[in-house]
N, C-alpha and C positions, 0 to 999 in steps of 0.2 A: 555614556551607555547606561548608567545606573539609573537615572531617572526614566530613560526610555523603557526599561525592563519593568520598573515599578509602575509605570504610567499605563501600560497595556489593560484595556478593559477586559475583565472577566466576569464571569458569572459565578455565584456559588451553585452547589448541586442543588439548591431550593430555587434557584432563579433570581436570587438577588444580585444587584450590581456590587462589583467588587474589584480590587486590584492588589498587587502585591505592596502598593504603598500603604496599604491597610497595616501592613506589618513592619513599617519603616522602623530602624533601630532594633529589629530583631533578626536573627540568622534564620533563613528560610530553606528548607530542604524540599525541593520541587520533585515530585515522583510521578511518572506516569503509570497508572494502576490498571489492573484488570481482575475480574472476578472468576474466570474460568482458565487460569494459566497456571503452570506448574509452579510458579514462583508466587503465587496469590497468598501462600502462607506468610510471606514477608509482612503481609498488613499486620501480623501479630508483633514482629519486631519493629515494625514502624511505630505501632501504637505505643510499645515499651519505651521506645526512644523519645517519643513525644513526652510522655509520662514522666521520664527520667530528667529531662532537659527543659521542660516549658516554662518552669520557673526561673531558669537560667536565660530565658530568651529565645529559646528555639521553637520555630514553627514548622511542622510538617504539612506540607500542601499537597493533598493528592489530586491528580488530573486523570480521571477515568479515559481510556481510548480504546477504541475497537479496531486500530490498525493491524494488530498481529495476530493472526490465527482466528478472528473473529471472538476473541476470548472476553470480550466485554459487550455483549449483544443487548443488555437491558436498558431500560429508561432510567433517567437520573434518580426517580424514586425507587425503582427496583435496586439500582446500585446502592443507594443510601442504606435502604433496608438491610441488604445483604451485608454491609460493611458493619453496621451496627449489631444486627444479630449474630454474625459469626465471628467477628473479631473485636467487638466492643470499641470501634474506631470513634474516637472523639475530635481527633485533628481535623482541621479544615477540610472540606471536599468540594470539588469545583465540578461544573457541568461537564458533561462528556466532550472531549474535543478530539480533534485530529492532530497527530504529533509528528507526522513524516509525510513526505511527498508535496505535490503542488497545493494541496488543500490544507496544509499544516497552520495550525493556529499562529498567529503572530508572536505570542509567547514563546512558542517552542522554536520559531525561527530565530528568536533573538538569543534563545538559550543555546542551541546549537552552534550559532554564529559565534559567541562569546566563549564557549568551550568545545572547540571541534572533536577532541580526543577524550575518551573516557579512561579513567584509571581502573585497574582491576583486570580479571581474566576475561576480557571480550573477545579476544581472539579464539580461546578454546569454545566459548559458547557459540561463536560464529561458526566454527566447524561443526558443532553439534547440530546447528539448525540445517546447514548444508547437508549434513548426513541424514536428516530427517526429509530431505527433498525441498526445502525451504531456502529461497534465495534472500539472503539478507540485504537490506538497503545498504548503499555504500556510506562511508564516513564521509561527512559527519552527521548523517541522519541518524536518528534513535535506532538502535539495534533491536530492542524488543521491549516488552513491558517491564516495569520496575527499574528503569534507569534513573540515576538520582542526580540532581545538580544542587550543590552547595551555594546558597546566594548570601553575601556578607550583609551586614547591617547597613552598609552604603549603596545595597541594590546591585553590587558588582558580583558576577559569577566568578566563584574562587575555586571550585572543582566540580568534576563530573565524574560519575562512577557507573561502571558496567551493570547490566540488570543482575548479574549473579553476586554482585556485592551485597553481602547481608548487612541489614540495618545495625548489627551489633560489630561489624567489621572494624577492626583496631584502627586502620588507617582513615576510614569514614570517621569515627568517633574523635580521632585526632585533629581531622580538619575542622569539624564542628566545635570541638573544644577551643582550638586556637581562634576561631572567628568570635565565639563568646567572650573570650576574654579580651578583645579588643575594645 
């Protein structure tokens, strides 16, 4: 599985060819992000997490997606400008992709297959979405923007966290630190 996830072809937000193999030997936190979501302020926490741990081997990888409530309508250039201007994002950003449903990007098909259940308070968030008249995708699909996958140095998915899990959540930090220590 490791080589499969690391070998999936990606494009950076600027259109350059990439893959997670570019970060082999590092711990990757893959996050599907959006600019117009109630969880968008998590960009700040993700950037702080990246700043705090990048020298220890963590890479935060942002994957913009417009799958939920059309909350990422912009072009790749607009998204890049938004992230830099509003949150000082320096972590790697990738081109806008689809993360759920029949058109989902192969990376997200692999991630959700490797970690079908998210840690954290996904059930309560799912209930909130239903309360807003939104029908959430069934598990193992991505629930909403800002779901997080921790990928170990070997390319194996080691954990998945619900969208409401903050970047400074103790359990998330513990998983990242344990992987960095390997």
